[in-house]
SEDREN-694403 format. One record per residue: residue number from 1; residue in three letters; x, y, z of N, C-alpha, C in turn. Coordinates in nm, 4 decimals. Layout:
N
   resi   resn         nu         nv         nw        cau        cav        caw         cu         cv         cw
    NUM    Ala          X          Y          Z          X          Y          Z          X          Y          Z
...
***
This chain:
195
   resi   resn         nu         nv         nw        cau        cav        caw         cu         cv         cw
      1    Met    -1.2572     1.3046    -0.4959    -1.1271     1.2443    -0.5333    -1.0757     1.3241    -0.6487
      2    Ala    -0.9494     1.3381    -0.6459    -0.8827     1.4158    -0.7635    -0.8135     1.3149    -0.8484
      3    Lys    -0.8288     1.3331    -0.9772    -0.7543     1.2520    -1.0774    -0.6558     1.3463    -1.1476
      4    Glu    -0.5271     1.3135    -1.1379    -0.4211     1.3995    -1.1910    -0.3288     1.3248    -1.2859
      5    Gln    -0.2630     1.3929    -1.3785    -0.1588     1.3338    -1.4562    -0.0252     1.3744    -1.4012
      6    Glu     0.0574     1.2788    -1.3819     0.1880     1.3051    -1.3352     0.2928     1.2660    -1.4384
      7    Ile     0.3719     1.3673    -1.4823     0.4770     1.3413    -1.5778     0.6031     1.3910    -1.5142
      8    Glu     0.7031     1.2989    -1.4967     0.8188     1.3292    -1.4232     0.9373     1.2578    -1.4759
      9    Ala     1.0510     1.3156    -1.4326     1.1876     1.2489    -1.4543     1.2484     1.2472    -1.3179
     10    Lys     1.3189     1.1291    -1.2919     1.3809     1.1081    -1.1687     1.5262     1.0693    -1.1898
     11    Asn     1.6109     1.1031    -1.0874     1.7495     1.0667    -1.0909     1.7973     1.0483    -0.9521
     12    Leu     1.8531     0.9294    -0.9219     1.9162     0.9107    -0.7900     2.0507     0.9808    -0.7945
     13    Leu     2.0810     1.0399    -0.6775     2.2033     1.1084    -0.6558     2.2886     1.0544    -0.5456
     14    Thr     2.4143     1.0825    -0.5431     2.4907     1.0510    -0.4214     2.4657     1.1565    -0.3214
     15    Glu     2.5026     1.1351    -0.1946     2.4796     1.2404    -0.0962     2.5557     1.3641    -0.1301
     16    Lys     2.6802     1.3535    -0.1753     2.7528     1.4679    -0.2185     2.6827     1.5497    -0.3279
     17    Glu     2.6391     1.4728    -0.4319     2.5743     1.5405    -0.5491     2.4423     1.6095    -0.5012
     18    Phe     2.3660     1.5406    -0.4122     2.2440     1.5923    -0.3602     2.2661     1.7217    -0.2890
     19    Ser     2.3649     1.7204    -0.1971     2.3961     1.8402    -0.1175     2.4435     1.9563    -0.1981
     20    Ser     2.5196     1.9243    -0.2979     2.5759     2.0307    -0.3868     2.4597     2.0961    -0.4686
     21    Leu     2.3777     2.0111    -0.5238     2.2644     2.0604    -0.6036     2.1647     2.1373    -0.5153
     22    Ala     2.1375     2.0880    -0.3974     2.0387     2.1632    -0.3050     2.0973     2.2992    -0.2724
     23    Ala     2.2317     2.3080    -0.2511     2.2983     2.4352    -0.2201     2.2819     2.5318    -0.3388
     24    Ser     2.2915     2.4733    -0.4612     2.2906     2.5587    -0.5761     2.1481     2.6137    -0.5968
     25    Phe     2.0386     2.5488    -0.5383     1.9052     2.6088    -0.5344     1.8756     2.6757    -0.4073
     26    Ala     1.9800     2.7047    -0.3324     1.9629     2.7813    -0.2063     1.8736     2.7178    -0.1019
     27    Leu     1.8757     2.5767    -0.0983     1.7884     2.5093    -0.0028     1.8696     2.4919     0.1226
     28    Glu     1.8005     2.5164     0.2345     1.8518     2.4849     0.3676     1.7674     2.3739     0.4342
     29    Glu     1.8273     2.3241     0.5373     1.7580     2.2087     0.6072     1.6083     2.2371     0.6477
     30    Asn     1.5805     2.3637     0.6818     1.4408     2.3979     0.7173     1.3445     2.4068     0.6006
     31    Asp     1.3994     2.3942     0.4838     1.3157     2.3934     0.3607     1.2601     2.2495     0.3370
     32    Phe     1.3104     2.1527     0.4022     1.2686     2.0129     0.3872     1.1593     1.9831     0.4863
     33    Ser     1.0517     1.9149     0.4389     0.9447     1.8693     0.5289     0.9267     1.7193     0.5174
     34    Ser     0.8808     1.6604     0.6213     0.8695     1.5137     0.6349     0.7333     1.4620     0.5777
     35    Gln     0.7438     1.3536     0.5105     0.6244     1.2789     0.4716     0.6499     1.1336     0.4781
     36    Lys     0.5469     1.0595     0.5276     0.5593     0.9144     0.5321     0.4740     0.8518     0.4228
     37    Asn     0.5356     0.7648     0.3489     0.4605     0.6886     0.2448     0.4572     0.5388     0.2814
     38    Thr     0.3401     0.4949     0.3086     0.3204     0.3451     0.3298     0.2621     0.2832     0.2041
     39    Tyr     0.3327     0.1819     0.1520     0.2942     0.1281     0.0214     0.2194    -0.0092     0.0487
     40    Phe     0.1308    -0.0449    -0.0460     0.0491    -0.1573    -0.0405     0.0541    -0.2406    -0.1789
     41    Asp     0.0290    -0.3664    -0.1719     0.0065    -0.4484    -0.2878    -0.0742    -0.5657    -0.2446
     42    Thr    -0.1125    -0.6491    -0.3371    -0.1815    -0.7755    -0.3002    -0.0707    -0.8740    -0.2668
     43    Ser    -0.1098    -0.9892    -0.2109    -0.0112    -1.0933    -0.1723     0.0630    -1.1498    -0.3008
     44    Ser    -0.0025    -1.1407    -0.4134     0.0552    -1.1838    -0.5375     0.1125    -1.0738    -0.6258
     45    Phe     0.1165    -0.9480    -0.5643     0.1853    -0.8339    -0.6310     0.1136    -0.7980    -0.7602
     46    Asp    -0.0172    -0.7976    -0.7566    -0.0898    -0.7616    -0.8802    -0.0634    -0.6217    -0.9221
     47    Leu    -0.0528    -0.5294    -0.8334    -0.0307    -0.3893    -0.8733     0.1054    -0.3706    -0.9301
     48    Arg     0.2070    -0.4370    -0.8707     0.3423    -0.4304    -0.9275     0.3489    -0.4832    -1.0705
     49    Ala     0.2753    -0.5938    -1.0947     0.2725    -0.6602    -1.2209     0.2072    -0.5611    -1.3349
     50    Arg     0.1281    -0.4685    -1.2819     0.0584    -0.3723    -1.3729     0.1306    -0.2394    -1.3729
     51    Lys     0.2539    -0.2373    -1.3179     0.3353    -0.1072    -1.3033     0.2482    -0.0029    -1.2309
     52    Ser     0.1782    -0.0417    -1.1290     0.0909     0.0465    -1.0606     0.1403     0.0487    -0.9124
     53    Ala     0.0953     0.1500    -0.8444     0.1335     0.1604    -0.6972     0.0194     0.2166    -0.6214
     54    Leu     0.0091     0.1715    -0.4911    -0.0978     0.2239    -0.4025    -0.0196     0.2613    -0.2745
     55    Arg    -0.0521     0.3786    -0.2253     0.0182     0.4310    -0.1044    -0.0754     0.5182    -0.0248
     56    Ile    -0.0384     0.5293     0.1017    -0.0980     0.6365     0.1879     0.0179     0.7234     0.2243
     57    Arg    -0.0018     0.8539     0.1982     0.0927     0.9623     0.2327     0.0439     1.0326     0.3506
     58    Glu     0.1244     1.0427     0.4604     0.0963     1.1276     0.5745     0.1900     1.2445     0.5680
     59    Arg     0.1295     1.3614     0.5609     0.2113     1.4835     0.5650     0.1349     1.5912     0.6431
     60    Ala     0.2060     1.6430     0.7447     0.1510     1.7510     0.8318     0.0147     1.7163     0.8884
     61    Gly    -0.0039     1.5887     0.9292    -0.1218     1.5454     0.9931    -0.2427     1.5149     0.8990
     62    Ser    -0.2109     1.5240     0.7607    -0.3169     1.4855     0.6668    -0.2714     1.3517     0.6033
     63    Phe    -0.3768     1.2831     0.5582    -0.3523     1.1521     0.4960    -0.4264     1.1518     0.3554
     64    Thr    -0.3455     1.1033     0.2606    -0.3955     1.0903     0.1215    -0.3731     0.9475     0.0736
     65    Leu    -0.4760     0.8818     0.0265    -0.4693     0.7495    -0.0387    -0.4571     0.7767    -0.1874
     66    Thr    -0.3428     0.7150    -0.2483    -0.3151     0.7432    -0.3883    -0.2989     0.6083    -0.4562
     67    Leu    -0.3564     0.6010    -0.5773    -0.3372     0.4901    -0.6691    -0.2761     0.5468    -0.7908
     68    Lys    -0.1579     0.4962    -0.8324    -0.0892     0.5421    -0.9555    -0.0914     0.4304    -1.0575
     69    Glu    -0.1258     0.4618    -1.1799    -0.1229     0.3600    -1.2829    -0.0707     0.4235    -1.4114
     70    Pro    -0.0095     0.3384    -1.4992     0.0462     0.3940    -1.6201    -0.0566     0.4666    -1.7068
     71    Ala    -0.0094     0.5761    -1.7745    -0.0968     0.6499    -1.8670    -0.0275     0.6561    -2.0003
     72    Gln    -0.0875     0.7044    -2.0955    -0.0182     0.7167    -2.2266     0.1076     0.7978    -2.2119
     73    Glu     0.1113     0.9023    -2.1354     0.2299     0.9745    -2.1053     0.2270     0.9939    -1.9539
     74    Gly     0.3347     0.9424    -1.8847     0.3442     0.9558    -1.7444     0.2542     0.8589    -1.6684
     75    Leu     0.1987     0.9027    -1.5585     0.1066     0.8239    -1.4752    -0.0192     0.8999    -1.4442
     76    Thr    -0.1248     0.8233    -1.4224    -0.2496     0.8781    -1.3732    -0.2493     0.8532    -1.2232
     77    Glu    -0.2797     0.9565    -1.1499    -0.2879     0.9513    -1.0020    -0.4352     0.9642    -0.9625
     78    Trp    -0.4847     0.8779    -0.8820    -0.6138     0.8898    -0.8215    -0.5924     0.9146    -0.6752
     79    Asn    -0.6296     1.0352    -0.6228    -0.6048     1.0801    -0.4888    -0.7302     1.0939    -0.4097
     80    Gln    -0.7340     1.0458    -0.2801    -0.8475     1.0592    -0.2022    -0.8058     1.0918    -0.0585
     81    Asn    -0.8477     1.2017    -0.0058    -0.8172     1.2324     0.1381    -0.8978     1.1396     0.2257
     82    Ile    -0.8183     1.0954     0.3273    -0.8800     1.0025     0.4244    -0.8477     1.0468     0.5611
     83    Thr    -0.9135     0.9884     0.6666    -0.8970     1.0199     0.8007    -0.7758     0.9461     0.8558
     84    Ala    -0.7316     0.9934     0.9795    -0.6293     0.9194     1.0444    -0.6670     0.7756     1.0776
     85    Gln    -0.7908     0.7593     1.1229    -0.8453     0.6245     1.1548    -0.8480     0.5410     1.0322
     86    Glu    -0.8948     0.5894     0.9218    -0.8957     0.5121     0.7997    -0.7579     0.4705     0.7547
     87    Ala    -0.6651     0.5673     0.7691    -0.5189     0.5317     0.7362    -0.4668     0.4238     0.8260
     88    Gln    -0.4949     0.4335     0.9520    -0.4492     0.3287     1.0491    -0.5103     0.1872     1.0172
     89    Glu    -0.6423     0.1911     0.9856    -0.7049     0.0640     0.9471    -0.6462     0.0015     0.8255
     90    Ala    -0.6069     0.0821     0.7271    -0.5435     0.0334     0.6063    -0.3973    -0.0210     0.6341
     91    Ile    -0.3294     0.0637     0.7139    -0.1893     0.0247     0.7476    -0.1754    -0.1047     0.8250
     92    Thr    -0.2619    -0.1171     0.9224    -0.2552    -0.2356     1.0089    -0.3285    -0.3519     0.9622
     93    Gly    -0.4399    -0.3290     0.8831    -0.5265    -0.4445     0.8455    -0.5520    -0.4599     0.7007
     94    Gly    -0.5004    -0.3673     0.6162    -0.5239    -0.3769     0.4743    -0.6656    -0.3467     0.4370
     95    Ile    -0.7389    -0.2771     0.5258    -0.8783    -0.2427     0.4996    -0.8796    -0.0952     0.4452
     96    Leu    -0.9176    -0.0904     0.3125    -0.9100     0.0391     0.2470    -1.0495     0.1082     0.2692
     97    Pro    -1.0495     0.2408     0.2845    -1.1796     0.3081     0.3058    -1.2582     0.3016     0.1695
     98    Ala    -1.3844     0.3028     0.1863    -1.4725     0.3137     0.0678    -1.4442     0.4448    -0.0086
     99    Gly    -1.4579     0.4414    -0.1404    -1.4437     0.5607    -0.2170    -1.3851     0.5289    -0.3583
    100    Asp    -1.3559     0.6276    -0.4266    -1.3172     0.6101    -0.5646    -1.1863     0.5349    -0.5835
    101    Val    -1.0897     0.5584    -0.4920    -0.9654     0.4796    -0.5039    -0.9946     0.3226    -0.4955
    102    Ala    -1.0652     0.2916    -0.3877    -1.1005     0.1403    -0.3715    -1.1801     0.0955    -0.4932
    103    Gly    -1.2720     0.1762    -0.5477    -1.3459     0.1390    -0.6642    -1.2543     0.1191    -0.7871
    104    Arg    -1.1564     0.2156    -0.8051    -1.0634     0.2057    -0.9153    -0.9723     0.0759    -0.9043
    105    Leu    -0.9380     0.0547    -0.7744    -0.8500    -0.0655    -0.7460    -0.9309    -0.1928    -0.7851
    106    Gln    -1.0552    -0.1996    -0.7513    -1.1382    -0.3107    -0.7814    -1.1439    -0.3349    -0.9315
    107    Thr    -1.1573    -0.2218    -1.0076    -1.1605    -0.2351    -1.1548    -1.0262    -0.2764    -1.2066
    108    Leu    -0.9194    -0.2305    -1.1531    -0.7845    -0.2605    -1.2053    -0.7439    -0.3979    -1.1759
    109    Ile    -0.7644    -0.4516    -1.0531    -0.7133    -0.5814    -1.0084    -0.8218    -0.6825    -0.9684
    110    Gly    -0.9407    -0.6359    -0.9677    -1.0583    -0.7325    -0.9227    -1.0630    -0.7538    -0.7829
    111    Ser    -0.9927    -0.6777    -0.6992    -0.9883    -0.7063    -0.5534    -0.9578    -0.5734    -0.4806
    112    Gly    -1.0031    -0.5696    -0.3552    -0.9638    -0.4557    -0.2715    -0.8831    -0.4977    -0.1582
    113    Leu    -0.8355    -0.6344    -0.1586    -0.7602    -0.6823    -0.0440    -0.6113    -0.6533    -0.0679
    114    Val    -0.5527    -0.5700     0.0173    -0.4121    -0.5404     0.0032    -0.3393    -0.5634     0.1329
    115    Glu    -0.2035    -0.5708     0.1198    -0.1119    -0.5838     0.2353    -0.0165    -0.4655     0.2440
    116    Asn     0.0172    -0.4273     0.3691     0.1249    -0.3299     0.3877     0.2604    -0.3797     0.3470
    117    Ile     0.3180    -0.3174     0.2521     0.4535    -0.3626     0.1975     0.5656    -0.3047     0.2791
    118    Gly     0.5423    -0.1764     0.3240     0.6518    -0.1109     0.4012     0.6309     0.0419     0.3960
    119    Thr     0.7030     0.1027     0.4809     0.6964     0.2548     0.4940     0.8316     0.3209     0.4591
    120    Leu     0.8230     0.4268     0.3851     0.9433     0.5020     0.3521     0.9119     0.6482     0.3983
    121    Thr     1.0071     0.7036     0.4706     1.0006     0.8400     0.5187     1.0914     0.9309     0.4303
    122    Thr     1.0305     1.0272     0.3746     1.1004     1.1200     0.2827     1.0999     1.2629     0.3437
    123    Tyr     1.2180     1.3256     0.3364     1.2298     1.4585     0.3679     1.2444     1.5361     0.2301
    124    Arg     1.1436     1.6217     0.1999     1.1321     1.6715     0.0597     1.1281     1.8306     0.0682
    125    Ala     1.2061     1.8759    -0.0271     1.1993     2.0218    -0.0529     1.1574     2.0408    -0.1981
    126    Thr     1.0775     2.1405    -0.2223     1.0251     2.1634    -0.3652     1.0346     2.3117    -0.3968
    127    Gln     1.0514     2.3376    -0.5254     1.0514     2.4692    -0.5785     0.9875     2.4685    -0.7153
    128    Pro     0.9281     2.5850    -0.7562     0.8903     2.5945    -0.8964     1.0095     2.5853    -0.9843
    129    Phe     0.9983     2.5148    -1.1030     1.1083     2.5025    -1.1930     1.0570     2.5137    -1.3344
    130    Arg     1.0984     2.6046    -1.4089     1.0491     2.6274    -1.5477     0.9021     2.6286    -1.5412
    131    Thr     0.8353     2.5443    -1.6167     0.6810     2.5378    -1.6153     0.6360     2.4259    -1.5301
    132    Gly     0.7229     2.3753    -1.4401     0.6871     2.2611    -1.3538     0.7412     2.2758    -1.2117
    133    Glu     0.7784     2.1688    -1.1488     0.8299     2.1733    -1.0146     0.9539     2.0789    -1.0077
    134    Ile     1.0440     2.1145    -0.9127     1.1574     2.0305    -0.8832     1.1454     1.9876    -0.7392
    135    Phe     1.1771     1.8599    -0.7190     1.1715     1.8017    -0.5829     1.3113     1.7444    -0.5455
    136    Phe     1.3506     1.7692    -0.4255     1.4715     1.7109    -0.3686     1.4233     1.6232    -0.2534
    137    Asp     1.4510     1.4902    -0.2753     1.3970     1.3913    -0.1837     1.5108     1.3107    -0.1076
    138    Arg     1.5138     1.3119     0.0224     1.6035     1.2261     0.1000     1.5176     1.1265     0.1712
    139    Ser     1.5256     1.0033     0.1338     1.4394     0.9015     0.1796     1.5079     0.7991     0.2668
    140    His     1.4327     0.7559     0.3709     1.4891     0.6529     0.4672     1.3949     0.5362     0.4744
    141    Tyr     1.4445     0.4132     0.4542     1.3621     0.2950     0.4633     1.4498     0.1701     0.4805
    142    Leu     1.4039     0.0857     0.5720     1.4649    -0.0399     0.6051     1.6181    -0.0242     0.6227
    143    Gly     1.6608     0.0749     0.6933     1.8015     0.0982     0.7248     1.8867     0.1588     0.6144
    144    Ala     1.8210     0.2018     0.5035     1.8869     0.2683     0.3903     1.8453     0.4048     0.3775
    145    Thr     1.9318     0.4928     0.3212     1.9039     0.6275     0.2849     1.9405     0.6514     0.1420
    146    Asp     1.8521     0.7136     0.0611     1.8865     0.7545    -0.0755     1.8446     0.8962    -0.0984
    147    Tyr     1.8961     0.9404    -0.2131     1.8800     1.0844    -0.2461     1.8357     1.0887    -0.3850
    148    Glu     1.7262     1.1615    -0.4133     1.6629     1.1614    -0.5447     1.6245     1.3039    -0.5884
    149    Leu     1.6480     1.3342    -0.7138     1.5990     1.4595    -0.7768     1.4877     1.4194    -0.8661
    150    Glu     1.3787     1.4911    -0.8527     1.2555     1.4605    -0.9367     1.2081     1.5930    -0.9942
    151    Ile     1.1758     1.5902    -1.1226     1.1216     1.7072    -1.1916     0.9862     1.6664    -1.2549
    152    Glu     0.8890     1.7502    -1.2246     0.7558     1.7266    -1.2888     0.7295     1.8418    -1.3831
    153    Gly     0.6589     1.8065    -1.4928     0.6328     1.9106    -1.5937     0.5263     1.8727    -1.6860
    154    Pro     0.5111     1.9462    -1.7960     0.3976     1.9330    -1.8864     0.4086     1.8105    -1.9864
    155    Ser     0.5301     1.7650    -2.0111     0.5508     1.6529    -2.0992     0.6742     1.5793    -2.0744
    156    Glu     0.6872     1.4589    -2.1137     0.8030     1.3848    -2.0948     0.9236     1.4369    -2.1649
    157    Lys     0.9003     1.4956    -2.2797     1.0089     1.5611    -2.3507     1.0688     1.6756    -2.2658
    158    Asp     0.9837     1.7566    -2.2093     1.0279     1.8743    -2.1219     1.1079     1.8278    -2.0049
    159    Val     1.0441     1.7303    -1.9246     1.1137     1.6935    -1.7956     1.2460     1.6157    -1.8307
    160    Ser     1.2544     1.5453    -1.9397     1.3761     1.4783    -1.9770     1.4866     1.5760    -2.0129
    161    Ala     1.4476     1.6736    -2.0959     1.5388     1.7818    -2.1313     1.5899     1.8569    -2.0127
    162    Trp     1.5011     1.8917    -1.9220     1.5417     1.9646    -1.7996     1.6297     1.8870    -1.7161
    163    Met     1.6084     1.7561    -1.6945     1.6990     1.6684    -1.6243     1.8327     1.6587    -1.6893
    164    Asn     1.8352     1.6506    -1.8234     1.9699     1.6412    -1.8951     2.0431     1.7716    -1.8738
    165    Glu     1.9782     1.8896    -1.8804     2.0458     2.0164    -1.8622     2.1022     2.0254    -1.7217
    166    Leu     2.0276     1.9873    -1.6197     2.0782     1.9936    -1.4847     2.2026     1.8967    -1.4689
    167    Ala     2.1887     1.7838    -1.5211     2.3038     1.6859    -1.5079     2.4263     1.7381    -1.5772
    168    Glu     2.4119     1.8057    -1.6862     2.5249     1.8651    -1.7573     2.5869     1.9721    -1.6772
    169    Gln     2.4922     2.0693    -1.6345     2.5332     2.1943    -1.5593     2.6009     2.1548    -1.4275
    170    His     2.5517     2.0510    -1.3587     2.5998     2.0228    -1.2172     2.6798     1.8910    -1.2219
    171    Gln     2.7065     1.8407    -1.3305     2.7999     1.7278    -1.3509     2.7683     1.6073    -1.2630
    172    Phe     2.6441     1.5574    -1.2799     2.6102     1.4348    -1.2148     2.5641     1.3444    -1.3257
    173    Pro     2.5888     1.2120    -1.3125     2.5424     1.1171    -1.4199     2.3972     1.0909    -1.4137
    174    Leu     2.3336     1.0637    -1.5327     2.1999     1.0215    -1.5327     2.1963     0.8730    -1.4986
    175    Arg     2.1169     0.8398    -1.4075     2.1117     0.6968    -1.3492     1.9636     0.6448    -1.3749
    176    Ser     1.9651     0.5176    -1.4083     1.8323     0.4486    -1.4067     1.7734     0.4554    -1.2710
    177    Thr     1.6577     0.5137    -1.2515     1.6008     0.5317    -1.1192     1.4628     0.4776    -1.1020
    178    Pro     1.4612     0.3631    -1.0374     1.3283     0.2989    -1.0094     1.2451     0.3911    -0.9125
    179    Asn     1.1212     0.3736    -0.9125     1.0415     0.4589    -0.8271     1.0552     0.4158    -0.6785
    180    Lys     1.0059     0.4948    -0.5867     1.0264     0.4618    -0.4441     0.9818     0.3251    -0.3993
    181    Ile     0.8654     0.2795    -0.4498     0.8155     0.1481    -0.4081     0.9015     0.0411    -0.4548
    182    Glu     0.9626     0.0597    -0.5817     1.0555    -0.0473    -0.6298     1.1866    -0.0519    -0.5419
    183    Arg     1.2275     0.0683    -0.5039     1.3523     0.0707    -0.4182     1.3267     0.0068    -0.2830
    184    Leu     1.2029     0.0239    -0.2303     1.1649    -0.0372    -0.1065     1.1594    -0.1943    -0.1369
    185    Phe     1.0928    -0.2404    -0.2363     1.0979    -0.3836    -0.2663     1.2386    -0.4377    -0.2744
    186    Gln     1.3291    -0.3703    -0.3448     1.4630    -0.4196    -0.3699     1.5338    -0.4227    -0.2356
    187    Arg     1.5232    -0.3269    -0.1540     1.5874    -0.3251    -0.0226     1.5353    -0.4488     0.0678
    188    Ser     1.4018    -0.4657     0.0540     1.3413    -0.5800     0.1355     1.3949    -0.7114     0.0832
    189    Arg     1.4019    -0.7252    -0.0454     1.4670    -0.8530    -0.1041     1.6088    -0.8750    -0.0515
    190    Glu     1.6862    -0.7643    -0.0608     1.8246    -0.7769    -0.0187     1.8331    -0.8184     0.1267
    191    Gln     1.7511    -0.7613     0.2144     1.7509    -0.8011     0.3546     1.7070    -0.9440     0.3729
    192    Asn     1.6042    -0.9854     0.2955     1.5591    -1.1235     0.3106     1.6685    -1.2284     0.2592
    193    Glu     1.7392    -1.1934     0.1589     1.8493    -1.2776     0.1084     1.9606    -1.2951     0.2078
    194    Lys     1.9845    -1.2018     0.2932     2.0894    -1.2008     0.3907     2.0542    -1.2915     0.5099
    195    Gln     1.9232    -1.3151     0.5294     1.8759    -1.3881     0.6465     1.8931    -1.5375     0.6227
***
């Protein structure tokens, strides 16, 4: 299992802003690759209450189980490679494979029982940016599509400054941007309220 520090700035964009910015980075459609993120929580949303997230990411036939939790700066990510069968068992039955992520989850919330909250498919392009990376994400979930710019780097100060510079250069507003699991929750709530 890998333990990583993730320090990022995110900003939702309109489709027009996204397309314009992607073009300025010379990105073409074939630069985007698909990944599926299936998110989990307990029935009482214990992870969400702790500002944590649990997901399985499928990319190019590989599966990674990830637990994210708040750190002093950014997030701590606990990553564990899993098999397609283990991913399927988690997605359909909430049965997590044994390992460090399940152990960390037990420590964090006192349980390993989780439920599938939903799946979000993202088309992502990435490039090195300054001393970090920049990500262009077009995500589809529950009938919605959104566009997000994400910058990862060595400190919150750096990624915030870089996002501000890009916003000024490319004239897009800085927007409060919930993470993907929060946007999935919000969309689900909106759909449930309409029923």
